[in-house]
PDB file as gemmi writes it, atoms N, CA and C in Angstrom:
CRYST1    1.000    1.000    1.000  90.00  90.00  90.00 P 1                      
ATOM      1  N   MET A   1       0.829  -1.172  -0.005  1.00  0.00           N  
ATOM      2  CA  MET A   1      -0.004  -0.012   0.009  1.00  0.00           C  
ATOM      3  C   MET A   1       0.850   1.251  -0.004  1.00  0.00           C  
ATOM      4  N   ASN A   2       0.479   2.070  -0.811  1.00  0.00           N  
ATOM      5  CA  ASN A   2       1.210   3.297  -0.967  1.00  0.00           C  
ATOM      6  C   ASN A   2       0.420   4.445  -0.340  1.00  0.00           C  
ATOM      7  N   LYS A   3       0.959   5.006   0.746  1.00  0.00           N  
ATOM      8  CA  LYS A   3       0.273   6.114   1.375  1.00  0.00           C  
ATOM      9  C   LYS A   3       0.859   7.401   0.836  1.00  0.00           C  
ATOM     10  N   LYS A   4      -0.043   8.234   0.457  1.00  0.00           N  
ATOM     11  CA  LYS A   4       0.401   9.532  -0.044  1.00  0.00           C  
ATOM     12  C   LYS A   4       0.217  10.594   1.063  1.00  0.00           C  
ATOM     13  N   ASN A   5       1.193  11.403   1.163  1.00  0.00           N  
ATOM     14  CA  ASN A   5       1.100  12.525   2.113  1.00  0.00           C  
ATOM     15  C   ASN A   5       0.529  13.728   1.380  1.00  0.00           C  
ATOM     16  N   TYR A   6      -0.661  14.075   1.802  1.00  0.00           N  
ATOM     17  CA  TYR A   6      -1.269  15.255   1.146  1.00  0.00           C  
ATOM     18  C   TYR A   6      -0.939  16.469   2.061  1.00  0.00           C  
ATOM     19  N   LYS A   7      -0.468  17.461   1.437  1.00  0.00           N  
ATOM     20  CA  LYS A   7      -0.185  18.703   2.136  1.00  0.00           C  
ATOM     21  C   LYS A   7      -1.162  19.759   1.675  1.00  0.00           C  
ATOM     22  N   PHE A   8      -1.490  20.603   2.593  1.00  0.00           N  
ATOM     23  CA  PHE A   8      -2.357  21.696   2.274  1.00  0.00           C  
ATOM     24  C   PHE A   8      -1.553  22.999   2.373  1.00  0.00           C  
ATOM     25  N   PRO A   9      -0.872  23.333   1.319  1.00  0.00           N  
ATOM     26  CA  PRO A   9       0.074  24.479   1.406  1.00  0.00           C  
ATOM     27  C   PRO A   9      -0.639  25.815   1.649  1.00  0.00           C  
ATOM     28  N   LEU A  10      -1.819  25.983   1.076  1.00  0.00           N  
ATOM     29  CA  LEU A  10      -2.501  27.260   1.211  1.00  0.00           C  
ATOM     30  C   LEU A  10      -2.948  27.479   2.682  1.00  0.00           C  
ATOM     31  N   ARG A  11      -3.519  26.447   3.287  1.00  0.00           N  
ATOM     32  CA  ARG A  11      -3.985  26.572   4.665  1.00  0.00           C  
ATOM     33  C   ARG A  11      -2.819  26.794   5.624  1.00  0.00           C  
ATOM     34  N   SER A  12      -1.776  26.151   5.461  1.00  0.00           N  
ATOM     35  CA  SER A  12      -0.625  26.301   6.368  1.00  0.00           C  
ATOM     36  C   SER A  12       0.050  27.655   6.237  1.00  0.00           C  
ATOM     37  N   LYS A  13      -0.105  28.300   5.087  1.00  0.00           N  
ATOM     38  CA  LYS A  13       0.458  29.673   4.908  1.00  0.00           C  
ATOM     39  C   LYS A  13      -0.470  30.754   5.421  1.00  0.00           C  
ATOM     40  N   ILE A  14      -1.760  30.558   5.325  1.00  0.00           N  
ATOM     41  CA  ILE A  14      -2.753  31.584   5.725  1.00  0.00           C  
ATOM     42  C   ILE A  14      -3.083  31.521   7.219  1.00  0.00           C  
ATOM     43  N   LEU A  15      -3.028  30.352   7.814  1.00  0.00           N  
ATOM     44  CA  LEU A  15      -3.422  30.161   9.196  1.00  0.00           C  
ATOM     45  C   LEU A  15      -2.707  31.078  10.167  1.00  0.00           C  
ATOM     46  N   PRO A  16      -1.403  31.257  10.148  1.00  0.00           N  
ATOM     47  CA  PRO A  16      -0.724  32.178  11.052  1.00  0.00           C  
ATOM     48  C   PRO A  16      -1.215  33.630  10.877  1.00  0.00           C  
ATOM     49  N   TYR A  17      -1.493  34.046   9.653  1.00  0.00           N  
ATOM     50  CA  TYR A  17      -1.987  35.416   9.442  1.00  0.00           C  
ATOM     51  C   TYR A  17      -3.388  35.594   9.999  1.00  0.00           C  
ATOM     52  N   LEU A  18      -4.228  34.582   9.871  1.00  0.00           N  
ATOM     53  CA  LEU A  18      -5.556  34.644  10.412  1.00  0.00           C  
ATOM     54  C   LEU A  18      -5.534  34.699  11.967  1.00  0.00           C  
ATOM     55  N   ILE A  19      -4.641  33.902  12.545  1.00  0.00           N  
ATOM     56  CA  ILE A  19      -4.528  33.953  14.035  1.00  0.00           C  
ATOM     57  C   ILE A  19      -4.012  35.304  14.454  1.00  0.00           C  
ATOM     58  N   PHE A  20      -3.045  35.876  13.783  1.00  0.00           N  
ATOM     59  CA  PHE A  20      -2.509  37.174  14.112  1.00  0.00           C  
ATOM     60  C   PHE A  20      -3.572  38.241  13.959  1.00  0.00           C  
ATOM     61  N   ALA A  21      -4.361  38.177  12.893  1.00  0.00           N  
ATOM     62  CA  ALA A  21      -5.427  39.166  12.661  1.00  0.00           C  
ATOM     63  C   ALA A  21      -6.463  39.070  13.758  1.00  0.00           C  
ATOM     64  N   ALA A  22      -6.864  37.847  14.137  1.00  0.00           N  
ATOM     65  CA  ALA A  22      -7.861  37.684  15.209  1.00  0.00           C  
ATOM     66  C   ALA A  22      -7.345  38.238  16.527  1.00  0.00           C  
ATOM     67  N   LEU A  23      -6.091  37.955  16.854  1.00  0.00           N  
ATOM     68  CA  LEU A  23      -5.514  38.484  18.102  1.00  0.00           C  
ATOM     69  C   LEU A  23      -5.421  39.985  18.079  1.00  0.00           C  
ATOM     70  N   PHE A  24      -5.053  40.568  16.932  1.00  0.00           N  
ATOM     71  CA  PHE A  24      -4.974  42.001  16.804  1.00  0.00           C  
ATOM     72  C   PHE A  24      -6.322  42.671  17.012  1.00  0.00           C  
ATOM     73  N   VAL A  25      -7.359  42.123  16.407  1.00  0.00           N  
ATOM     74  CA  VAL A  25      -8.715  42.674  16.587  1.00  0.00           C  
ATOM     75  C   VAL A  25      -9.143  42.552  18.057  1.00  0.00           C  
ATOM     76  N   PHE A  26      -8.835  41.405  18.675  1.00  0.00           N  
ATOM     77  CA  PHE A  26      -9.181  41.202  20.070  1.00  0.00           C  
ATOM     78  C   PHE A  26      -8.525  42.245  20.965  1.00  0.00           C  
ATOM     79  N   VAL A  27      -7.219  42.447  20.785  1.00  0.00           N  
ATOM     80  CA  VAL A  27      -6.473  43.403  21.601  1.00  0.00           C  
ATOM     81  C   VAL A  27      -6.961  44.829  21.319  1.00  0.00           C  
ATOM     82  N   LEU A  28      -7.197  45.162  20.070  1.00  0.00           N  
ATOM     83  CA  LEU A  28      -7.674  46.487  19.689  1.00  0.00           C  
ATOM     84  C   LEU A  28      -9.017  46.786  20.359  1.00  0.00           C  
ATOM     85  N   PHE A  29      -9.919  45.808  20.357  1.00  0.00           N  
ATOM     86  CA  PHE A  29     -11.222  45.990  20.996  1.00  0.00           C  
ATOM     87  C   PHE A  29     -11.058  46.312  22.486  1.00  0.00           C  
ATOM     88  N   TYR A  30     -10.219  45.580  23.182  1.00  0.00           N  
ATOM     89  CA  TYR A  30     -10.059  45.807  24.631  1.00  0.00           C  
ATOM     90  C   TYR A  30      -9.323  47.130  24.928  1.00  0.00           C  
ATOM     91  N   VAL A  31      -8.449  47.554  24.063  1.00  0.00           N  
ATOM     92  CA  VAL A  31      -7.787  48.839  24.265  1.00  0.00           C  
ATOM     93  C   VAL A  31      -8.794  49.978  24.102  1.00  0.00           C  
ATOM     94  N   ILE A  32      -9.635  49.898  23.075  1.00  0.00           N  
ATOM     95  CA  ILE A  32     -10.656  50.926  22.856  1.00  0.00           C  
ATOM     96  C   ILE A  32     -11.663  50.953  23.980  1.00  0.00           C  
ATOM     97  N   GLU A  33     -12.083  49.772  24.457  1.00  0.00           N  
ATOM     98  CA  GLU A  33     -13.016  49.681  25.578  1.00  0.00           C  
ATOM     99  C   GLU A  33     -12.394  50.269  26.849  1.00  0.00           C  
ATOM    100  N   GLY A  34     -11.118  49.999  27.096  1.00  0.00           N  
ATOM    101  CA  GLY A  34     -10.463  50.557  28.278  1.00  0.00           C  
ATOM    102  C   GLY A  34     -10.348  52.061  28.216  1.00  0.00           C  
ATOM    103  N   LEU A  35     -10.068  52.604  27.043  1.00  0.00           N  
ATOM    104  CA  LEU A  35      -9.982  54.046  26.933  1.00  0.00           C  
ATOM    105  C   LEU A  35     -11.346  54.699  27.131  1.00  0.00           C  
ATOM    106  N   THR A  36     -12.400  54.077  26.653  1.00  0.00           N  
ATOM    107  CA  THR A  36     -13.740  54.592  26.860  1.00  0.00           C  
ATOM    108  C   THR A  36     -14.118  54.612  28.337  1.00  0.00           C  
ATOM    109  N   GLN A  37     -13.813  53.523  29.052  1.00  0.00           N  
ATOM    110  CA  GLN A  37     -14.093  53.494  30.477  1.00  0.00           C  
ATOM    111  C   GLN A  37     -13.258  54.482  31.262  1.00  0.00           C  
ATOM    112  N   ALA A  38     -11.997  54.665  30.840  1.00  0.00           N  
ATOM    113  CA  ALA A  38     -11.130  55.634  31.532  1.00  0.00           C  
ATOM    114  C   ALA A  38     -11.692  57.078  31.330  1.00  0.00           C  
ATOM    115  N   GLY A  39     -12.217  57.353  30.144  1.00  0.00           N  
ATOM    116  CA  GLY A  39     -12.795  58.677  29.899  1.00  0.00           C  
ATOM    117  C   GLY A  39     -14.024  58.903  30.778  1.00  0.00           C  
ATOM    118  N   ALA A  40     -14.859  57.896  30.939  1.00  0.00           N  
ATOM    119  CA  ALA A  40     -16.036  58.035  31.771  1.00  0.00           C  
ATOM    120  C   ALA A  40     -15.678  58.247  33.231  1.00  0.00           C  
ATOM    121  N   VAL A  41     -14.683  57.510  33.706  1.00  0.00           N  
ATOM    122  CA  VAL A  41     -14.234  57.689  35.118  1.00  0.00           C  
ATOM    123  C   VAL A  41     -13.648  59.077  35.293  1.00  0.00           C  
ATOM    124  N   SER A  42     -12.908  59.548  34.313  1.00  0.00           N  
ATOM    125  CA  SER A  42     -12.301  60.895  34.392  1.00  0.00           C  
ATOM    126  C   SER A  42     -13.377  61.979  34.443  1.00  0.00           C  
ATOM    127  N   ASP A  43     -14.443  61.802  33.636  1.00  0.00           N  
ATOM    128  CA  ASP A  43     -15.543  62.806  33.658  1.00  0.00           C  
ATOM    129  C   ASP A  43     -16.238  62.822  35.023  1.00  0.00           C  
ATOM    130  N   ALA A  44     -16.484  61.660  35.598  1.00  0.00           N  
ATOM    131  CA  ALA A  44     -17.139  61.555  36.881  1.00  0.00           C  
ATOM    132  C   ALA A  44     -16.259  62.180  37.962  1.00  0.00           C  
ATOM    133  N   GLU A  45     -14.990  61.916  37.885  1.00  0.00           N  
ATOM    134  CA  GLU A  45     -14.050  62.440  38.902  1.00  0.00           C  
ATOM    135  C   GLU A  45     -13.947  63.971  38.775  1.00  0.00           C  
ATOM    136  N   GLY A  46     -13.955  64.499  37.575  1.00  0.00           N  
ATOM    137  CA  GLY A  46     -13.922  65.958  37.396  1.00  0.00           C  
ATOM    138  C   GLY A  46     -15.144  66.621  37.961  1.00  0.00           C  
ATOM    139  N   LEU A  47     -16.305  65.977  37.793  1.00  0.00           N  
ATOM    140  CA  LEU A  47     -17.561  66.502  38.342  1.00  0.00           C  
ATOM    141  C   LEU A  47     -17.516  66.514  39.858  1.00  0.00           C  
ATOM    142  N   ARG A  48     -17.004  65.449  40.442  1.00  0.00           N  
ATOM    143  CA  ARG A  48     -16.898  65.354  41.903  1.00  0.00           C  
ATOM    144  C   ARG A  48     -15.955  66.396  42.453  1.00  0.00           C  
ATOM    145  N   ILE A  49     -14.818  66.594  41.798  1.00  0.00           N  
ATOM    146  CA  ILE A  49     -13.812  67.572  42.243  1.00  0.00           C  
ATOM    147  C   ILE A  49     -14.398  68.982  42.165  1.00  0.00           C  
ATOM    148  N   ALA A  50     -15.126  69.287  41.094  1.00  0.00           N  
ATOM    149  CA  ALA A  50     -15.722  70.631  40.953  1.00  0.00           C  
ATOM    150  C   ALA A  50     -16.733  70.881  42.074  1.00  0.00           C  
ATOM    151  N   GLU A  51     -17.557  69.903  42.370  1.00  0.00           N  
ATOM    152  CA  GLU A  51     -18.575  70.115  43.404  1.00  0.00           C  
ATOM    153  C   GLU A  51     -17.913  70.223  44.804  1.00  0.00           C  
ATOM    154  N   ASN A  52     -16.893  69.425  45.045  1.00  0.00           N  
ATOM    155  CA  ASN A  52     -16.206  69.513  46.348  1.00  0.00           C  
ATOM    156  C   ASN A  52     -15.489  70.843  46.538  1.00  0.00           C  
ATOM    157  N   SER A  53     -14.878  71.333  45.460  1.00  0.00           N  
ATOM    158  CA  SER A  53     -14.166  72.611  45.581  1.00  0.00           C  
ATOM    159  C   SER A  53     -15.109  73.779  45.877  1.00  0.00           C  
ATOM    160  N   ILE A  54     -16.294  73.731  45.263  1.00  0.00           N  
ATOM    161  CA  ILE A  54     -17.306  74.788  45.511  1.00  0.00           C  
ATOM    162  C   ILE A  54     -17.786  74.666  46.956  1.00  0.00           C  
ATOM    163  N   THR A  55     -18.056  73.466  47.394  1.00  0.00           N  
ATOM    164  CA  THR A  55     -18.549  73.261  48.784  1.00  0.00           C  
ATOM    165  C   THR A  55     -17.517  73.710  49.796  1.00  0.00           C  
ATOM    166  N   ARG A  56     -16.256  73.395  49.559  1.00  0.00           N  
ATOM    167  CA  ARG A  56     -15.195  73.850  50.483  1.00  0.00           C  
ATOM    168  C   ARG A  56     -15.091  75.369  50.512  1.00  0.00           C  
ATOM    169  N   SER A  57     -15.251  75.983  49.350  1.00  0.00           N  
ATOM    170  CA  SER A  57     -15.167  77.456  49.309  1.00  0.00           C  
ATOM    171  C   SER A  57     -16.361  78.092  50.050  1.00  0.00           C  
ATOM    172  N   VAL A  58     -17.526  77.506  49.916  1.00  0.00           N  
ATOM    173  CA  VAL A  58     -18.719  77.984  50.617  1.00  0.00           C  
ATOM    174  C   VAL A  58     -18.517  77.888  52.132  1.00  0.00           C  
ATOM    175  N   ILE A  59     -17.969  76.779  52.594  1.00  0.00           N  
ATOM    176  CA  ILE A  59     -17.703  76.570  54.040  1.00  0.00           C  
ATOM    177  C   ILE A  59     -16.627  77.543  54.490  1.00  0.00           C  
ATOM    178  N   ASN A  60     -15.612  77.739  53.697  1.00  0.00           N  
ATOM    179  CA  ASN A  60     -14.548  78.690  54.028  1.00  0.00           C  
ATOM    180  C   ASN A  60     -15.092  80.113  54.127  1.00  0.00           C  
ATOM    181  N   CYS A  61     -15.966  80.467  53.233  1.00  0.00           N  
ATOM    182  CA  CYS A  61     -16.589  81.799  53.275  1.00  0.00           C  
ATOM    183  C   CYS A  61     -17.412  81.972  54.566  1.00  0.00           C  
ATOM    184  N   TYR A  62     -18.174  80.943  54.921  1.00  0.00           N  
ATOM    185  CA  TYR A  62     -18.964  81.014  56.118  1.00  0.00           C  
ATOM    186  C   TYR A  62     -18.103  81.124  57.375  1.00  0.00           C  
ATOM    187  N   ALA A  63     -16.979  80.412  57.366  1.00  0.00           N  
ATOM    188  CA  ALA A  63     -16.095  80.452  58.529  1.00  0.00           C  
ATOM    189  C   ALA A  63     -15.418  81.807  58.648  1.00  0.00           C  
ATOM    190  N   SER A  64     -15.063  82.441  57.533  1.00  0.00           N  
ATOM    191  CA  SER A  64     -14.327  83.699  57.604  1.00  0.00           C  
ATOM    192  C   SER A  64     -15.240  84.925  57.681  1.00  0.00           C  
ATOM    193  N   GLU A  65     -16.430  84.883  57.062  1.00  0.00           N  
ATOM    194  CA  GLU A  65     -17.299  86.038  57.007  1.00  0.00           C  
ATOM    195  C   GLU A  65     -18.548  85.930  57.876  1.00  0.00           C  
ATOM    196  N   GLY A  66     -18.819  84.732  58.332  1.00  0.00           N  
ATOM    197  CA  GLY A  66     -20.015  84.547  59.217  1.00  0.00           C  
ATOM    198  C   GLY A  66     -21.304  84.388  58.457  1.00  0.00           C  
ATOM    199  N   LYS A  67     -21.244  84.353  57.143  1.00  0.00           N  
ATOM    200  CA  LYS A  67     -22.492  84.130  56.338  1.00  0.00           C  
ATOM    201  C   LYS A  67     -22.085  83.381  55.067  1.00  0.00           C  
ATOM    202  N   TYR A  68     -23.066  82.742  54.500  1.00  0.00           N  
ATOM    203  CA  TYR A  68     -22.791  82.005  53.252  1.00  0.00           C  
ATOM    204  C   TYR A  68     -22.724  82.977  52.071  1.00  0.00           C  
ATOM    205  N   PRO A  69     -21.960  82.664  51.043  1.00  0.00           N  
ATOM    206  CA  PRO A  69     -21.887  83.589  49.897  1.00  0.00           C  
ATOM    207  C   PRO A  69     -23.210  83.797  49.212  1.00  0.00           C  
ATOM    208  N   PRO A  70     -23.496  85.011  48.802  1.00  0.00           N  
ATOM    209  CA  PRO A  70     -24.810  85.317  48.194  1.00  0.00           C  
ATOM    210  C   PRO A  70     -24.989  84.726  46.785  1.00  0.00           C  
ATOM    211  N   SER A  71     -23.889  84.424  46.104  1.00  0.00           N  
ATOM    212  CA  SER A  71     -24.040  83.866  44.756  1.00  0.00           C  
ATOM    213  C   SER A  71     -22.754  83.131  44.367  1.00  0.00           C  
ATOM    214  N   PHE A  72     -22.892  82.397  43.324  1.00  0.00           N  
ATOM    215  CA  PHE A  72     -21.721  81.664  42.796  1.00  0.00           C  
ATOM    216  C   PHE A  72     -20.691  82.653  42.245  1.00  0.00           C  
ATOM    217  N   ASP A  73     -21.168  83.727  41.659  1.00  0.00           N  
ATOM    218  CA  ASP A  73     -20.268  84.753  41.145  1.00  0.00           C  
ATOM    219  C   ASP A  73     -19.422  85.382  42.274  1.00  0.00           C  
ATOM    220  N   TYR A  74     -20.017  85.529  43.446  1.00  0.00           N  
ATOM    221  CA  TYR A  74     -19.276  86.039  44.625  1.00  0.00           C  
ATOM    222  C   TYR A  74     -18.144  85.095  44.966  1.00  0.00           C  
ATOM    223  N   LEU A  75     -18.401  83.778  44.893  1.00  0.00           N  
ATOM    224  CA  LEU A  75     -17.339  82.786  45.135  1.00  0.00           C  
ATOM    225  C   LEU A  75     -16.195  82.920  44.127  1.00  0.00           C  
ATOM    226  N   LYS A  76     -16.580  83.070  42.872  1.00  0.00           N  
ATOM    227  CA  LYS A  76     -15.566  83.196  41.832  1.00  0.00           C  
ATOM    228  C   LYS A  76     -14.732  84.443  42.031  1.00  0.00           C  
ATOM    229  N   GLU A  77     -15.364  85.498  42.391  1.00  0.00           N  
ATOM    230  CA  GLU A  77     -14.682  86.788  42.539  1.00  0.00           C  
ATOM    231  C   GLU A  77     -13.798  86.863  43.773  1.00  0.00           C  
ATOM    232  N   HIS A  78     -14.319  86.399  44.911  1.00  0.00           N  
ATOM    233  CA  HIS A  78     -13.598  86.554  46.174  1.00  0.00           C  
ATOM    234  C   HIS A  78     -12.805  85.339  46.647  1.00  0.00           C  
ATOM    235  N   TYR A  79     -13.144  84.166  46.155  1.00  0.00           N  
ATOM    236  CA  TYR A  79     -12.459  82.950  46.652  1.00  0.00           C  
ATOM    237  C   TYR A  79     -11.762  82.186  45.551  1.00  0.00           C  
ATOM    238  N   GLY A  80     -11.701  82.724  44.366  1.00  0.00           N  
ATOM    239  CA  GLY A  80     -10.884  82.162  43.291  1.00  0.00           C  
ATOM    240  C   GLY A  80     -11.363  80.834  42.729  1.00  0.00           C  
ATOM    241  N   ILE A  81     -12.667  80.589  42.855  1.00  0.00           N  
ATOM    242  CA  ILE A  81     -13.201  79.347  42.219  1.00  0.00           C  
ATOM    243  C   ILE A  81     -13.124  79.471  40.725  1.00  0.00           C  
ATOM    244  N   SER A  82     -12.594  78.434  40.106  1.00  0.00           N  
ATOM    245  CA  SER A  82     -12.496  78.415  38.650  1.00  0.00           C  
ATOM    246  C   SER A  82     -13.054  77.111  38.147  1.00  0.00           C  
ATOM    247  N   ILE A  83     -14.216  77.185  37.497  1.00  0.00           N  
ATOM    248  CA  ILE A  83     -14.865  75.984  36.944  1.00  0.00           C  
ATOM    249  C   ILE A  83     -14.957  76.164  35.425  1.00  0.00           C  
ATOM    250  N   ASP A  84     -14.661  75.127  34.722  1.00  0.00           N  
ATOM    251  CA  ASP A  84     -14.783  75.149  33.243  1.00  0.00           C  
ATOM    252  C   ASP A  84     -16.251  75.190  32.887  1.00  0.00           C  
ATOM    253  N   GLU A  85     -16.761  76.379  32.567  1.00  0.00           N  
ATOM    254  CA  GLU A  85     -18.189  76.528  32.303  1.00  0.00           C  
ATOM    255  C   GLU A  85     -18.612  75.986  30.946  1.00  0.00           C  
ATOM    256  N   ASN A  86     -17.675  75.614  30.125  1.00  0.00           N  
ATOM    257  CA  ASN A  86     -18.011  74.919  28.886  1.00  0.00           C  
ATOM    258  C   ASN A  86     -18.280  73.437  29.156  1.00  0.00           C  
ATOM    259  N   LYS A  87     -17.790  72.951  30.291  1.00  0.00           N  
ATOM    260  CA  LYS A  87     -17.913  71.540  30.648  1.00  0.00           C  
ATOM    261  C   LYS A  87     -18.956  71.301  31.750  1.00  0.00           C  
ATOM    262  N   TYR A  88     -19.124  72.260  32.664  1.00  0.00           N  
ATOM    263  CA  TYR A  88     -20.028  72.088  33.809  1.00  0.00           C  
ATOM    264  C   TYR A  88     -20.972  73.255  33.979  1.00  0.00           C  
ATOM    265  N   ILE A  89     -22.156  72.954  34.464  1.00  0.00           N  
ATOM    266  CA  ILE A  89     -23.150  73.971  34.844  1.00  0.00           C  
ATOM    267  C   ILE A  89     -23.292  73.917  36.357  1.00  0.00           C  
ATOM    268  N   VAL A  90     -23.190  75.061  37.029  1.00  0.00           N  
ATOM    269  CA  VAL A  90     -23.316  75.118  38.468  1.00  0.00           C  
ATOM    270  C   VAL A  90     -24.662  75.737  38.812  1.00  0.00           C  
ATOM    271  N   HIS A  91     -25.448  74.978  39.601  1.00  0.00           N  
ATOM    272  CA  HIS A  91     -26.736  75.466  40.097  1.00  0.00           C  
ATOM    273  C   HIS A  91     -26.539  75.773  41.581  1.00  0.00           C  
ATOM    274  N   TYR A  92     -26.603  77.065  41.947  1.00  0.00           N  
ATOM    275  CA  TYR A  92     -26.335  77.534  43.298  1.00  0.00           C  
ATOM    276  C   TYR A  92     -27.606  78.181  43.794  1.00  0.00           C  
ATOM    277  N   GLU A  93     -28.252  77.516  44.742  1.00  0.00           N  
ATOM    278  CA  GLU A  93     -29.557  77.997  45.233  1.00  0.00           C  
ATOM    279  C   GLU A  93     -29.486  78.317  46.716  1.00  0.00           C  
ATOM    280  N   ILE A  94     -29.884  79.523  47.050  1.00  0.00           N  
ATOM    281  CA  ILE A  94     -29.826  80.017  48.430  1.00  0.00           C  
ATOM    282  C   ILE A  94     -31.228  79.984  49.025  1.00  0.00           C  
ATOM    283  N   PHE A  95     -31.327  79.377  50.224  1.00  0.00           N  
ATOM    284  CA  PHE A  95     -32.595  79.355  50.942  1.00  0.00           C  
ATOM    285  C   PHE A  95     -32.678  80.528  51.901  1.00  0.00           C  
ATOM    286  N   ALA A  96     -31.656  80.664  52.685  1.00  0.00           N  
ATOM    287  CA  ALA A  96     -31.566  81.793  53.645  1.00  0.00           C  
ATOM    288  C   ALA A  96     -30.072  82.031  53.901  1.00  0.00           C  
ATOM    289  N   GLU A  97     -29.774  83.216  54.470  1.00  0.00           N  
ATOM    290  CA  GLU A  97     -28.391  83.586  54.663  1.00  0.00           C  
ATOM    291  C   GLU A  97     -27.665  82.695  55.675  1.00  0.00           C  
ATOM    292  N   ASN A  98     -28.399  82.083  56.599  1.00  0.00           N  
ATOM    293  CA  ASN A  98     -27.763  81.258  57.607  1.00  0.00           C  
ATOM    294  C   ASN A  98     -27.889  79.761  57.330  1.00  0.00           C  
ATOM    295  N   PHE A  99     -28.402  79.348  56.164  1.00  0.00           N  
ATOM    296  CA  PHE A  99     -28.457  77.980  55.743  1.00  0.00           C  
ATOM    297  C   PHE A  99     -27.509  77.738  54.582  1.00  0.00           C  
ATOM    298  N   MET A 100     -26.853  76.604  54.617  1.00  0.00           N  
ATOM    299  CA  MET A 100     -25.925  76.294  53.511  1.00  0.00           C  
ATOM    300  C   MET A 100     -26.694  76.175  52.205  1.00  0.00           C  
ATOM    301  N   PRO A 101     -26.189  76.850  51.157  1.00  0.00           N  
ATOM    302  CA  PRO A 101     -26.874  76.800  49.867  1.00  0.00           C  
ATOM    303  C   PRO A 101     -26.848  75.402  49.261  1.00  0.00           C  
ATOM    304  N   SER A 102     -27.789  75.159  48.377  1.00  0.00           N  
ATOM    305  CA  SER A 102     -27.828  73.914  47.665  1.00  0.00           C  
ATOM    306  C   SER A 102     -26.956  74.084  46.425  1.00  0.00           C  
ATOM    307  N   ILE A 103     -25.958  73.159  46.298  1.00  0.00           N  
ATOM    308  CA  ILE A 103     -25.000  73.264  45.216  1.00  0.00           C  
ATOM    309  C   ILE A 103     -25.115  71.999  44.341  1.00  0.00           C  
ATOM    310  N   THR A 104     -25.378  72.197  43.071  1.00  0.00           N  
ATOM    311  CA  THR A 104     -25.472  71.101  42.132  1.00  0.00           C  
ATOM    312  C   THR A 104     -24.582  71.415  40.962  1.00  0.00           C  
ATOM    313  N   VAL A 105     -23.710  70.495  40.596  1.00  0.00           N  
ATOM    314  CA  VAL A 105     -22.867  70.675  39.428  1.00  0.00           C  
ATOM    315  C   VAL A 105     -23.247  69.587  38.433  1.00  0.00           C  
ATOM    316  N   LEU A 106     -23.573  70.002  37.228  1.00  0.00           N  
ATOM    317  CA  LEU A 106     -23.974  69.115  36.165  1.00  0.00           C  
ATOM    318  C   LEU A 106     -23.008  69.216  34.995  1.00  0.00           C  
ATOM    319  N   ARG A 107     -22.829  68.103  34.335  1.00  0.00           N  
ATOM    320  CA  ARG A 107     -21.955  68.077  33.160  1.00  0.00           C  
ATOM    321  C   ARG A 107     -22.768  68.503  31.947  1.00  0.00           C  
ATOM    322  N   VAL A 108     -22.193  69.348  31.109  1.00  0.00           N  
ATOM    323  CA  VAL A 108     -22.840  69.777  29.888  1.00  0.00           C  
ATOM    324  C   VAL A 108     -22.728  68.617  28.901  1.00  0.00           C  
ATOM    325  N   GLU A 109     -23.866  68.231  28.328  1.00  0.00           N  
ATOM    326  CA  GLU A 109     -23.836  67.130  27.327  1.00  0.00           C  
ATOM    327  C   GLU A 109     -23.208  67.625  26.027  1.00  0.00           C  
ATOM    328  N   ARG A 110     -22.397  66.769  25.462  1.00  0.00           N  
ATOM    329  CA  ARG A 110     -21.717  67.149  24.201  1.00  0.00           C  
ATOM    330  C   ARG A 110     -22.515  66.776  23.001  1.00  0.00           C  
TER     331      ARG A 110                                                      
END                                                                             
């Protein structure tokens, strides 16, 4: 009996390229997904930092002046608050002079 060895030259040449392409797409997908999640975490952290800095300035104003600031513009002018107004909207609502104002920072949708 004569056994013939059949070789598949086309499959053996293409298979490494297909494996490399599949791995490349897999890695590319996870890199893009990671960057997207990092951007979302960064946006949330920026929002938290903005709100905390405004709150700290309000408390600092109350401690030094004995009353809460009358407006957000007052904080910017006298306490050096700097918020990127293209990125965030600050809602500053005063109930009374001796109650801490309600501070809400919202991200501007792009």
